[in-house]
mmCIF file as Biopython writes it, N, C-alpha, C and O atoms, coordinates in Angstrom:
data_model
#
loop_
_atom_site.group_PDB
_atom_site.id
_atom_site.type_symbol
_atom_site.label_atom_id
_atom_site.label_alt_id
_atom_site.label_comp_id
_atom_site.label_asym_id
_atom_site.label_entity_id
_atom_site.label_seq_id
_atom_site.pdbx_PDB_ins_code
_atom_site.Cartn_x
_atom_site.Cartn_y
_atom_site.Cartn_z
_atom_site.occupancy
_atom_site.B_iso_or_equiv
_atom_site.auth_seq_id
_atom_site.auth_asym_id
_atom_site.pdbx_PDB_model_num
ATOM 1   N N  . MET A ? 1  ? 92.860  97.975 62.744 1.0 0.0 1  A 1 
ATOM 2   C CA . MET A ? 1  ? 94.351  98.021 62.540 1.0 0.0 1  A 1 
ATOM 3   C C  . MET A ? 1  ? 94.795  96.777 62.578 1.0 0.0 1  A 1 
ATOM 4   O O  . MET A ? 1  ? 94.338  95.919 63.334 1.0 0.0 1  A 1 
ATOM 5   N N  . GLY A ? 2  ? 95.894  96.568 61.604 1.0 0.0 2  A 1 
ATOM 6   C CA . GLY A ? 2  ? 95.893  95.186 61.191 1.0 0.0 2  A 1 
ATOM 7   C C  . GLY A ? 2  ? 97.932  95.251 61.705 1.0 0.0 2  A 1 
ATOM 8   O O  . GLY A ? 2  ? 98.501  96.146 62.329 1.0 0.0 2  A 1 
ATOM 9   N N  . LEU A ? 3  ? 98.300  94.453 61.355 1.0 0.0 3  A 1 
ATOM 10  C CA . LEU A ? 3  ? 99.841  94.347 61.961 1.0 0.0 3  A 1 
ATOM 11  C C  . LEU A ? 3  ? 100.414 94.889 60.637 1.0 0.0 3  A 1 
ATOM 12  O O  . LEU A ? 3  ? 99.831  94.891 59.552 1.0 0.0 3  A 1 
ATOM 13  N N  . LYS A ? 4  ? 101.838 95.417 60.945 1.0 0.0 4  A 1 
ATOM 14  C CA . LYS A ? 4  ? 103.243 95.666 59.756 1.0 0.0 4  A 1 
ATOM 15  C C  . LYS A ? 4  ? 104.060 95.994 60.477 1.0 0.0 4  A 1 
ATOM 16  O O  . LYS A ? 4  ? 104.153 96.477 61.605 1.0 0.0 4  A 1 
ATOM 17  N N  . TRP A ? 5  ? 105.007 95.502 59.270 1.0 0.0 5  A 1 
ATOM 18  C CA . TRP A ? 5  ? 106.147 94.761 59.261 1.0 0.0 5  A 1 
ATOM 19  C C  . TRP A ? 5  ? 106.841 95.663 60.462 1.0 0.0 5  A 1 
ATOM 20  O O  . TRP A ? 5  ? 107.642 94.978 61.097 1.0 0.0 5  A 1 
ATOM 21  N N  . THR A ? 6  ? 106.785 96.412 60.721 1.0 0.0 6  A 1 
ATOM 22  C CA . THR A ? 6  ? 107.261 97.321 61.923 1.0 0.0 6  A 1 
ATOM 23  C C  . THR A ? 6  ? 106.880 96.632 63.396 1.0 0.0 6  A 1 
ATOM 24  O O  . THR A ? 6  ? 107.537 96.429 64.417 1.0 0.0 6  A 1 
ATOM 25  N N  . ASP A ? 7  ? 105.750 96.419 63.078 1.0 0.0 7  A 1 
ATOM 26  C CA . ASP A ? 7  ? 105.375 95.831 64.668 1.0 0.0 7  A 1 
ATOM 27  C C  . ASP A ? 7  ? 105.905 93.786 65.050 1.0 0.0 7  A 1 
ATOM 28  O O  . ASP A ? 7  ? 105.508 92.621 65.071 1.0 0.0 7  A 1 
ATOM 29  N N  . THR A ? 8  ? 106.964 94.644 65.253 1.0 0.0 8  A 1 
ATOM 30  C CA . THR A ? 8  ? 107.945 93.375 65.118 1.0 0.0 8  A 1 
ATOM 31  C C  . THR A ? 8  ? 107.512 92.216 66.554 1.0 0.0 8  A 1 
ATOM 32  O O  . THR A ? 8  ? 107.106 91.060 66.436 1.0 0.0 8  A 1 
ATOM 33  N N  . LEU A ? 9  ? 107.741 92.924 67.756 1.0 0.0 9  A 1 
ATOM 34  C CA . LEU A ? 9  ? 106.944 92.189 68.488 1.0 0.0 9  A 1 
ATOM 35  C C  . LEU A ? 9  ? 105.641 91.483 68.769 1.0 0.0 9  A 1 
ATOM 36  O O  . LEU A ? 9  ? 105.481 90.277 68.953 1.0 0.0 9  A 1 
ATOM 37  N N  . ASP A ? 10 ? 104.872 92.302 68.770 1.0 0.0 10 A 1 
ATOM 38  C CA . ASP A ? 10 ? 103.694 91.967 67.913 1.0 0.0 10 A 1 
ATOM 39  C C  . ASP A ? 10 ? 103.765 90.829 66.801 1.0 0.0 10 A 1 
ATOM 40  O O  . ASP A ? 10 ? 102.939 89.932 66.970 1.0 0.0 10 A 1 
ATOM 41  N N  . ILE A ? 11 ? 104.457 90.722 65.884 1.0 0.0 11 A 1 
ATOM 42  C CA . ILE A ? 11 ? 104.417 89.719 65.097 1.0 0.0 11 A 1 
ATOM 43  C C  . ILE A ? 11 ? 105.184 88.321 65.656 1.0 0.0 11 A 1 
ATOM 44  O O  . ILE A ? 11 ? 104.959 87.140 65.388 1.0 0.0 11 A 1 
ATOM 45  N N  . ALA A ? 12 ? 106.062 88.872 66.438 1.0 0.0 12 A 1 
ATOM 46  C CA . ALA A ? 12 ? 106.729 87.516 67.248 1.0 0.0 12 A 1 
ATOM 47  C C  . ALA A ? 12 ? 105.826 86.362 68.183 1.0 0.0 12 A 1 
ATOM 48  O O  . ALA A ? 12 ? 105.913 85.137 68.275 1.0 0.0 12 A 1 
ATOM 49  N N  . ILE A ? 13 ? 104.936 87.366 68.812 1.0 0.0 13 A 1 
ATOM 50  C CA . ILE A ? 13 ? 103.500 87.108 69.977 1.0 0.0 13 A 1 
ATOM 51  C C  . ILE A ? 13 ? 102.981 85.895 68.993 1.0 0.0 13 A 1 
ATOM 52  O O  . ILE A ? 13 ? 102.932 84.672 69.126 1.0 0.0 13 A 1 
ATOM 53  N N  . GLU A ? 14 ? 102.579 86.903 67.837 1.0 0.0 14 A 1 
ATOM 54  C CA . GLU A ? 14 ? 101.513 85.879 67.021 1.0 0.0 14 A 1 
ATOM 55  C C  . GLU A ? 14 ? 101.843 84.815 66.387 1.0 0.0 14 A 1 
ATOM 56  O O  . GLU A ? 14 ? 100.987 83.973 66.114 1.0 0.0 14 A 1 
ATOM 57  N N  . LEU A ? 15 ? 103.166 84.660 66.035 1.0 0.0 15 A 1 
ATOM 58  C CA . LEU A ? 15 ? 103.847 83.465 65.469 1.0 0.0 15 A 1 
ATOM 59  C C  . LEU A ? 15 ? 104.110 82.716 66.609 1.0 0.0 15 A 1 
ATOM 60  O O  . LEU A ? 15 ? 103.813 81.563 66.294 1.0 0.0 15 A 1 
ATOM 61  N N  . ASP A ? 16 ? 104.544 82.729 67.880 1.0 0.0 16 A 1 
ATOM 62  C CA . ASP A ? 16 ? 104.846 81.999 68.781 1.0 0.0 16 A 1 
ATOM 63  C C  . ASP A ? 16 ? 103.432 81.224 69.094 1.0 0.0 16 A 1 
ATOM 64  O O  . ASP A ? 16 ? 103.349 80.018 69.327 1.0 0.0 16 A 1 
ATOM 65  N N  . GLU A ? 17 ? 102.394 82.101 69.057 1.0 0.0 17 A 1 
ATOM 66  C CA . GLU A ? 17 ? 100.880 81.240 69.281 1.0 0.0 17 A 1 
ATOM 67  C C  . GLU A ? 17 ? 100.812 80.187 68.218 1.0 0.0 17 A 1 
ATOM 68  O O  . GLU A ? 17 ? 100.506 79.021 68.466 1.0 0.0 17 A 1 
ATOM 69  N N  . THR A ? 18 ? 101.125 80.661 66.964 1.0 0.0 18 A 1 
ATOM 70  C CA . THR A ? 18 ? 100.722 80.261 65.918 1.0 0.0 18 A 1 
ATOM 71  C C  . THR A ? 18 ? 101.452 79.043 65.476 1.0 0.0 18 A 1 
ATOM 72  O O  . THR A ? 18 ? 100.895 78.257 64.710 1.0 0.0 18 A 1 
ATOM 73  N N  . TYR A ? 19 ? 103.011 78.773 66.030 1.0 0.0 19 A 1 
ATOM 74  C CA . TYR A ? 19 ? 103.610 77.984 65.854 1.0 0.0 19 A 1 
ATOM 75  C C  . TYR A ? 19 ? 104.442 77.294 66.788 1.0 0.0 19 A 1 
ATOM 76  O O  . TYR A ? 19 ? 105.669 77.209 66.742 1.0 0.0 19 A 1 
ATOM 77  N N  . PRO A ? 20 ? 103.513 76.712 67.812 1.0 0.0 20 A 1 
ATOM 78  C CA . PRO A ? 20 ? 104.392 76.494 69.154 1.0 0.0 20 A 1 
ATOM 79  C C  . PRO A ? 20 ? 105.277 75.780 68.962 1.0 0.0 20 A 1 
ATOM 80  O O  . PRO A ? 20 ? 106.197 76.122 69.705 1.0 0.0 20 A 1 
ATOM 81  N N  . ASP A ? 21 ? 105.638 74.663 68.164 1.0 0.0 21 A 1 
ATOM 82  C CA . ASP A ? 21 ? 106.151 73.572 67.956 1.0 0.0 21 A 1 
ATOM 83  C C  . ASP A ? 21 ? 107.509 74.064 66.932 1.0 0.0 21 A 1 
ATOM 84  O O  . ASP A ? 21 ? 108.425 73.280 66.682 1.0 0.0 21 A 1 
ATOM 85  N N  . VAL A ? 22 ? 107.475 75.181 66.512 1.0 0.0 22 A 1 
ATOM 86  C CA . VAL A ? 22 ? 108.487 75.780 65.778 1.0 0.0 22 A 1 
ATOM 87  C C  . VAL A ? 22 ? 110.149 76.599 66.364 1.0 0.0 22 A 1 
ATOM 88  O O  . VAL A ? 22 ? 110.304 77.638 67.007 1.0 0.0 22 A 1 
ATOM 89  N N  . ASP A ? 23 ? 110.756 76.020 66.043 1.0 0.0 23 A 1 
ATOM 90  C CA . ASP A ? 23 ? 112.036 76.470 67.170 1.0 0.0 23 A 1 
ATOM 91  C C  . ASP A ? 23 ? 112.328 77.445 66.232 1.0 0.0 23 A 1 
ATOM 92  O O  . ASP A ? 23 ? 113.030 77.181 65.256 1.0 0.0 23 A 1 
ATOM 93  N N  . PRO A ? 24 ? 111.817 78.650 66.445 1.0 0.0 24 A 1 
ATOM 94  C CA . PRO A ? 24 ? 112.833 80.189 65.704 1.0 0.0 24 A 1 
ATOM 95  C C  . PRO A ? 24 ? 114.144 80.497 65.726 1.0 0.0 24 A 1 
ATOM 96  O O  . PRO A ? 24 ? 114.371 81.692 65.536 1.0 0.0 24 A 1 
ATOM 97  N N  . ASN A ? 25 ? 115.124 79.769 65.905 1.0 0.0 25 A 1 
ATOM 98  C CA . ASN A ? 25 ? 116.345 79.606 66.155 1.0 0.0 25 A 1 
ATOM 99  C C  . ASN A ? 25 ? 116.742 79.289 64.424 1.0 0.0 25 A 1 
ATOM 100 O O  . ASN A ? 25 ? 117.613 79.824 63.739 1.0 0.0 25 A 1 
ATOM 101 N N  . HIS A ? 26 ? 115.762 78.238 64.057 1.0 0.0 26 A 1 
ATOM 102 C CA . HIS A ? 26 ? 115.930 77.313 62.901 1.0 0.0 26 A 1 
ATOM 103 C C  . HIS A ? 26 ? 114.811 77.653 61.740 1.0 0.0 26 A 1 
ATOM 104 O O  . HIS A ? 26 ? 114.586 76.809 60.873 1.0 0.0 26 A 1 
ATOM 105 N N  . VAL A ? 27 ? 114.178 78.803 61.748 1.0 0.0 27 A 1 
ATOM 106 C CA . VAL A ? 27 ? 113.459 79.125 60.508 1.0 0.0 27 A 1 
ATOM 107 C C  . VAL A ? 27 ? 114.010 80.250 59.620 1.0 0.0 27 A 1 
ATOM 108 O O  . VAL A ? 27 ? 114.346 81.402 59.897 1.0 0.0 27 A 1 
ATOM 109 N N  . ASN A ? 28 ? 113.998 79.511 58.383 1.0 0.0 28 A 1 
ATOM 110 C CA . ASN A ? 28 ? 114.600 80.277 57.045 1.0 0.0 28 A 1 
ATOM 111 C C  . ASN A ? 28 ? 113.872 81.470 56.980 1.0 0.0 28 A 1 
ATOM 112 O O  . ASN A ? 28 ? 112.864 81.572 57.678 1.0 0.0 28 A 1 
ATOM 113 N N  . PHE A ? 29 ? 114.272 82.520 56.150 1.0 0.0 29 A 1 
ATOM 114 C CA . PHE A ? 29 ? 113.713 84.029 55.919 1.0 0.0 29 A 1 
ATOM 115 C C  . PHE A ? 29 ? 112.513 83.410 54.536 1.0 0.0 29 A 1 
ATOM 116 O O  . PHE A ? 29 ? 111.844 84.227 53.903 1.0 0.0 29 A 1 
ATOM 117 N N  . VAL A ? 30 ? 112.451 82.309 54.336 1.0 0.0 30 A 1 
ATOM 118 C CA . VAL A ? 30 ? 111.155 82.345 53.364 1.0 0.0 30 A 1 
ATOM 119 C C  . VAL A ? 30 ? 110.104 81.849 53.961 1.0 0.0 30 A 1 
ATOM 120 O O  . VAL A ? 30 ? 108.978 82.156 53.570 1.0 0.0 30 A 1 
ATOM 121 N N  . ASP A ? 31 ? 110.257 81.186 54.777 1.0 0.0 31 A 1 
ATOM 122 C CA . ASP A ? 31 ? 108.825 80.479 55.530 1.0 0.0 31 A 1 
ATOM 123 C C  . ASP A ? 31 ? 109.054 81.835 56.513 1.0 0.0 31 A 1 
ATOM 124 O O  . ASP A ? 31 ? 107.841 81.915 56.704 1.0 0.0 31 A 1 
ATOM 125 N N  . LEU A ? 32 ? 109.418 82.611 57.050 1.0 0.0 32 A 1 
ATOM 126 C CA . LEU A ? 32 ? 109.308 83.126 58.211 1.0 0.0 32 A 1 
ATOM 127 C C  . LEU A ? 32 ? 108.654 84.529 57.284 1.0 0.0 32 A 1 
ATOM 128 O O  . LEU A ? 32 ? 108.153 85.424 57.965 1.0 0.0 32 A 1 
ATOM 129 N N  . ASN A ? 33 ? 108.670 84.693 55.799 1.0 0.0 33 A 1 
ATOM 130 C CA . ASN A ? 33 ? 108.631 85.862 55.701 1.0 0.0 33 A 1 
ATOM 131 C C  . ASN A ? 33 ? 106.639 85.349 54.788 1.0 0.0 33 A 1 
ATOM 132 O O  . ASN A ? 33 ? 105.792 86.221 54.599 1.0 0.0 33 A 1 
ATOM 133 N N  . ARG A ? 34 ? 106.462 84.179 54.501 1.0 0.0 34 A 1 
ATOM 134 C CA . ARG A ? 34 ? 105.172 83.579 54.398 1.0 0.0 34 A 1 
ATOM 135 C C  . ARG A ? 34 ? 104.285 83.295 55.387 1.0 0.0 34 A 1 
ATOM 136 O O  . ARG A ? 34 ? 103.072 83.135 55.247 1.0 0.0 34 A 1 
ATOM 137 N N  . TRP A ? 35 ? 104.918 83.235 56.395 1.0 0.0 35 A 1 
ATOM 138 C CA . TRP A ? 35 ? 103.905 82.747 58.011 1.0 0.0 35 A 1 
ATOM 139 C C  . TRP A ? 35 ? 103.926 84.102 58.134 1.0 0.0 35 A 1 
ATOM 140 O O  . TRP A ? 35 ? 102.711 84.162 58.324 1.0 0.0 35 A 1 
ATOM 141 N N  . VAL A ? 36 ? 104.280 85.296 58.192 1.0 0.0 36 A 1 
ATOM 142 C CA . VAL A ? 36 ? 103.952 86.667 58.757 1.0 0.0 36 A 1 
ATOM 143 C C  . VAL A ? 36 ? 102.827 87.077 57.963 1.0 0.0 36 A 1 
ATOM 144 O O  . VAL A ? 36 ? 101.815 87.589 58.442 1.0 0.0 36 A 1 
ATOM 145 N N  . MET A ? 37 ? 103.073 86.775 56.376 1.0 0.0 37 A 1 
ATOM 146 C CA . MET A ? 37 ? 101.634 87.549 55.665 1.0 0.0 37 A 1 
ATOM 147 C C  . MET A ? 37 ? 100.658 86.742 56.136 1.0 0.0 37 A 1 
ATOM 148 O O  . MET A ? 37 ? 99.700  87.333 56.635 1.0 0.0 37 A 1 
ATOM 149 N N  . GLU A ? 38 ? 100.618 85.332 56.120 1.0 0.0 38 A 1 
ATOM 150 C CA . GLU A ? 38 ? 99.637  84.139 56.142 1.0 0.0 38 A 1 
ATOM 151 C C  . GLU A ? 38 ? 98.881  84.659 57.591 1.0 0.0 38 A 1 
ATOM 152 O O  . GLU A ? 38 ? 97.684  84.379 57.660 1.0 0.0 38 A 1 
ATOM 153 N N  . LEU A ? 39 ? 99.553  85.485 58.899 1.0 0.0 39 A 1 
ATOM 154 C CA . LEU A ? 39 ? 98.901  85.937 59.989 1.0 0.0 39 A 1 
ATOM 155 C C  . LEU A ? 39 ? 97.493  86.243 60.057 1.0 0.0 39 A 1 
ATOM 156 O O  . LEU A ? 39 ? 97.427  86.929 59.037 1.0 0.0 39 A 1 
ATOM 157 N N  . PRO A ? 40 ? 96.546  86.235 60.428 1.0 0.0 40 A 1 
ATOM 158 C CA . PRO A ? 40 ? 94.879  86.406 60.318 1.0 0.0 40 A 1 
ATOM 159 C C  . PRO A ? 40 ? 95.164  88.503 60.447 1.0 0.0 40 A 1 
ATOM 160 O O  . PRO A ? 40 ? 94.756  89.296 59.597 1.0 0.0 40 A 1 
ATOM 161 N N  . ASP A ? 41 ? 95.817  88.823 61.525 1.0 0.0 41 A 1 
ATOM 162 C CA . ASP A ? 41 ? 95.722  90.369 61.690 1.0 0.0 41 A 1 
ATOM 163 C C  . ASP A ? 41 ? 97.222  90.773 60.627 1.0 0.0 41 A 1 
ATOM 164 O O  . ASP A ? 41 ? 97.693  91.658 61.341 1.0 0.0 41 A 1 
ATOM 165 N N  . PHE A ? 42 ? 98.086  90.680 59.564 1.0 0.0 42 A 1 
ATOM 166 C CA . PHE A ? 42 ? 98.664  91.329 58.922 1.0 0.0 42 A 1 
ATOM 167 C C  . PHE A ? 42 ? 98.074  91.924 58.118 1.0 0.0 42 A 1 
ATOM 168 O O  . PHE A ? 42 ? 97.234  91.231 57.545 1.0 0.0 42 A 1 
ATOM 169 N N  . ASP A ? 43 ? 98.152  93.352 57.668 1.0 0.0 43 A 1 
ATOM 170 C CA . ASP A ? 43 ? 98.099  93.998 56.853 1.0 0.0 43 A 1 
ATOM 171 C C  . ASP A ? 43 ? 98.852  94.909 56.545 1.0 0.0 43 A 1 
ATOM 172 O O  . ASP A ? 43 ? 98.912  96.055 56.991 1.0 0.0 43 A 1 
ATOM 173 N N  . ASP A ? 44 ? 99.689  94.198 55.449 1.0 0.0 44 A 1 
ATOM 174 C CA . ASP A ? 44 ? 100.699 95.496 55.102 1.0 0.0 44 A 1 
ATOM 175 C C  . ASP A ? 44 ? 101.446 94.901 53.625 1.0 0.0 44 A 1 
ATOM 176 O O  . ASP A ? 44 ? 101.311 93.738 53.243 1.0 0.0 44 A 1 
ATOM 177 N N  . ASP A ? 45 ? 102.348 96.080 52.809 1.0 0.0 45 A 1 
ATOM 178 C CA . ASP A ? 45 ? 102.551 95.477 51.457 1.0 0.0 45 A 1 
ATOM 179 C C  . ASP A ? 45 ? 103.818 94.375 51.713 1.0 0.0 45 A 1 
ATOM 180 O O  . ASP A ? 45 ? 104.828 94.473 52.409 1.0 0.0 45 A 1 
ATOM 181 N N  . PRO A ? 46 ? 103.253 93.149 50.737 1.0 0.0 46 A 1 
ATOM 182 C CA . PRO A ? 46 ? 104.654 92.049 51.018 1.0 0.0 46 A 1 
ATOM 183 C C  . PRO A ? 46 ? 105.644 92.670 50.710 1.0 0.0 46 A 1 
ATOM 184 O O  . PRO A ? 46 ? 106.747 92.468 51.219 1.0 0.0 46 A 1 
ATOM 185 N N  . GLN A ? 47 ? 105.395 93.552 49.798 1.0 0.0 47 A 1 
ATOM 186 C CA . GLN A ? 47 ? 107.020 94.267 49.342 1.0 0.0 47 A 1 
ATOM 187 C C  . GLN A ? 47 ? 108.061 95.109 50.452 1.0 0.0 47 A 1 
ATOM 188 O O  . GLN A ? 47 ? 109.280 95.278 50.494 1.0 0.0 47 A 1 
ATOM 189 N N  . ARG A ? 48 ? 107.271 95.402 51.045 1.0 0.0 48 A 1 
ATOM 190 C CA . ARG A ? 48 ? 107.765 95.872 52.184 1.0 0.0 48 A 1 
ATOM 191 C C  . ARG A ? 48 ? 108.645 95.601 52.955 1.0 0.0 48 A 1 
ATOM 192 O O  . ARG A ? 48 ? 109.103 96.340 53.826 1.0 0.0 48 A 1 
ATOM 193 N N  . THR A ? 49 ? 109.009 94.338 52.659 1.0 0.0 49 A 1 
ATOM 194 C CA . THR A ? 49 ? 109.865 93.496 54.024 1.0 0.0 49 A 1 
ATOM 195 C C  . THR A ? 49 ? 111.536 93.984 53.332 1.0 0.0 49 A 1 
ATOM 196 O O  . THR A ? 49 ? 111.790 94.642 52.323 1.0 0.0 49 A 1 
ATOM 197 N N  . GLY A ? 50 ? 112.439 93.365 54.324 1.0 0.0 50 A 1 
ATOM 198 C CA . GLY A ? 50 ? 113.620 93.100 53.740 1.0 0.0 50 A 1 
ATOM 199 C C  . GLY A ? 50 ? 114.332 91.811 54.679 1.0 0.0 50 A 1 
ATOM 200 O O  . GLY A ? 50 ? 113.700 91.176 55.524 1.0 0.0 50 A 1 
ATOM 201 N N  . GLU A ? 51 ? 115.501 91.625 54.401 1.0 0.0 51 A 1 
ATOM 202 C CA . GLU A ? 51 ? 116.155 90.923 55.385 1.0 0.0 51 A 1 
ATOM 203 C C  . GLU A ? 51 ? 116.134 91.491 56.594 1.0 0.0 51 A 1 
ATOM 204 O O  . GLU A ? 51 ? 115.842 90.724 57.511 1.0 0.0 51 A 1 
ATOM 205 N N  . ARG A ? 52 ? 116.465 93.147 57.011 1.0 0.0 52 A 1 
ATOM 206 C CA . ARG A ? 52 ? 116.638 93.241 58.585 1.0 0.0 52 A 1 
ATOM 207 C C  . ARG A ? 52 ? 115.066 93.374 59.042 1.0 0.0 52 A 1 
ATOM 208 O O  . ARG A ? 52 ? 114.817 93.390 60.248 1.0 0.0 52 A 1 
ATOM 209 N N  . ILE A ? 53 ? 114.222 93.450 58.275 1.0 0.0 53 A 1 
ATOM 210 C CA . ILE A ? 53 ? 112.790 93.016 59.002 1.0 0.0 53 A 1 
ATOM 211 C C  . ILE A ? 53 ? 112.047 91.791 59.538 1.0 0.0 53 A 1 
ATOM 212 O O  . ILE A ? 53 ? 111.069 91.679 60.277 1.0 0.0 53 A 1 
ATOM 213 N N  . LEU A ? 54 ? 113.039 90.686 58.761 1.0 0.0 54 A 1 
ATOM 214 C CA . LEU A ? 54 ? 112.809 89.195 58.882 1.0 0.0 54 A 1 
ATOM 215 C C  . LEU A ? 54 ? 113.446 89.042 60.198 1.0 0.0 54 A 1 
ATOM 216 O O  . LEU A ? 54 ? 112.881 88.751 61.252 1.0 0.0 54 A 1 
ATOM 217 N N  . GLU A ? 55 ? 115.034 89.338 59.951 1.0 0.0 55 A 1 
ATOM 218 C CA . GLU A ? 55 ? 115.976 89.092 60.993 1.0 0.0 55 A 1 
ATOM 219 C C  . GLU A ? 55 ? 115.223 89.742 62.827 1.0 0.0 55 A 1 
ATOM 220 O O  . GLU A ? 55 ? 115.258 89.212 63.938 1.0 0.0 55 A 1 
ATOM 221 N N  . ALA A ? 56 ? 114.614 91.096 62.327 1.0 0.0 56 A 1 
ATOM 222 C CA . ALA A ? 56 ? 114.312 91.720 63.976 1.0 0.0 56 A 1 
ATOM 223 C C  . ALA A ? 56 ? 112.815 90.828 64.353 1.0 0.0 56 A 1 
ATOM 224 O O  . ALA A ? 56 ? 112.278 90.978 65.451 1.0 0.0 56 A 1 
ATOM 225 N N  . ILE A ? 57 ? 112.377 90.116 63.542 1.0 0.0 57 A 1 
ATOM 226 C CA . ILE A ? 57 ? 110.923 89.543 63.666 1.0 0.0 57 A 1 
ATOM 227 C C  . ILE A ? 57 ? 111.471 87.933 64.703 1.0 0.0 57 A 1 
ATOM 228 O O  . ILE A ? 57 ? 111.072 87.321 65.694 1.0 0.0 57 A 1 
ATOM 229 N N  . GLN A ? 58 ? 112.720 87.827 63.580 1.0 0.0 58 A 1 
ATOM 230 C CA . GLN A ? 58 ? 112.856 86.317 64.640 1.0 0.0 58 A 1 
ATOM 231 C C  . GLN A ? 58 ? 113.785 86.900 65.548 1.0 0.0 58 A 1 
ATOM 232 O O  . GLN A ? 58 ? 112.960 86.916 66.461 1.0 0.0 58 A 1 
ATOM 233 N N  . MET A ? 59 ? 114.811 87.398 66.083 1.0 0.0 59 A 1 
ATOM 234 C CA . MET A ? 59 ? 115.072 87.805 67.081 1.0 0.0 59 A 1 
ATOM 235 C C  . MET A ? 59 ? 114.051 88.179 68.165 1.0 0.0 59 A 1 
ATOM 236 O O  . MET A ? 59 ? 114.519 88.163 69.303 1.0 0.0 59 A 1 
ATOM 237 N N  . ALA A ? 60 ? 112.953 88.461 68.071 1.0 0.0 60 A 1 
ATOM 238 C CA . ALA A ? 60 ? 112.170 89.133 68.829 1.0 0.0 60 A 1 
ATOM 239 C C  . ALA A ? 60 ? 111.106 87.748 69.338 1.0 0.0 60 A 1 
ATOM 240 O O  . ALA A ? 60 ? 110.770 87.423 70.477 1.0 0.0 60 A 1 
ATOM 241 N N  . TRP A ? 61 ? 110.728 87.069 67.887 1.0 0.0 61 A 1 
ATOM 242 C CA . TRP A ? 61 ? 110.546 85.480 68.511 1.0 0.0 61 A 1 
ATOM 243 C C  . TRP A ? 61 ? 111.014 84.396 69.495 1.0 0.0 61 A 1 
ATOM 244 O O  . TRP A ? 61 ? 110.517 83.670 70.356 1.0 0.0 61 A 1 
ATOM 245 N N  . ILE A ? 62 ? 112.272 84.653 68.919 1.0 0.0 62 A 1 
ATOM 246 C CA . ILE A ? 62 ? 113.575 84.054 69.778 1.0 0.0 62 A 1 
ATOM 247 C C  . ILE A ? 62 ? 113.446 84.868 71.371 1.0 0.0 62 A 1 
ATOM 248 O O  . ILE A ? 62 ? 113.491 84.159 72.377 1.0 0.0 62 A 1 
ATOM 249 N N  . GLU A ? 63 ? 113.344 85.818 71.455 1.0 0.0 63 A 1 
ATOM 250 C CA . GLU A ? 63 ? 113.474 86.192 72.780 1.0 0.0 63 A 1 
ATOM 251 C C  . GLU A ? 63 ? 112.039 86.175 73.797 1.0 0.0 63 A 1 
ATOM 252 O O  . GLU A ? 63 ? 111.952 86.282 75.020 1.0 0.0 63 A 1 
ATOM 253 N N  . GLU A ? 64 ? 110.924 85.984 72.691 1.0 0.0 64 A 1 
ATOM 254 C CA . GLU A ? 64 ? 109.395 85.716 73.074 1.0 0.0 64 A 1 
ATOM 255 C C  . GLU A ? 64 ? 109.416 84.187 73.642 1.0 0.0 64 A 1 
ATOM 256 O O  . GLU A ? 64 ? 108.828 83.753 74.632 1.0 0.0 64 A 1 
ATOM 257 N N  . ARG A ? 65 ? 110.189 83.558 72.806 1.0 0.0 65 A 1 
ATOM 258 C CA . ARG A ? 65 ? 110.590 82.143 73.619 1.0 0.0 65 A 1 
ATOM 259 C C  . ARG A ? 65 ? 111.060 81.559 74.810 1.0 0.0 65 A 1 
ATOM 260 O O  . ARG A ? 65 ? 110.749 80.525 75.402 1.0 0.0 65 A 1 
ATOM 261 N N  . GLU A ? 66 ? 111.982 82.566 75.058 1.0 0.0 66 A 1 
ATOM 262 C CA . GLU A ? 66 ? 113.128 82.776 76.291 1.0 0.0 66 A 1 
ATOM 263 C C  . GLU A ? 66 ? 112.084 82.754 77.191 1.0 0.0 66 A 1 
ATOM 264 O O  . GLU A ? 66 ? 112.305 82.876 78.396 1.0 0.0 66 A 1 
#
């Protein structure tokens, strides 16, 4: 079972492991969207995302990093 856009914490954990040198406070949504879709476990419709979901993923990533 792959990751869905709503799996914000799990996505944040994978992003943190995949991009350890990236500061999540300074990631733009275009890059974030691409990086999520490039995760090996990601399996959701690319059209089902939006600013709210990307913001939730970014906030979870920031919290995970702290």
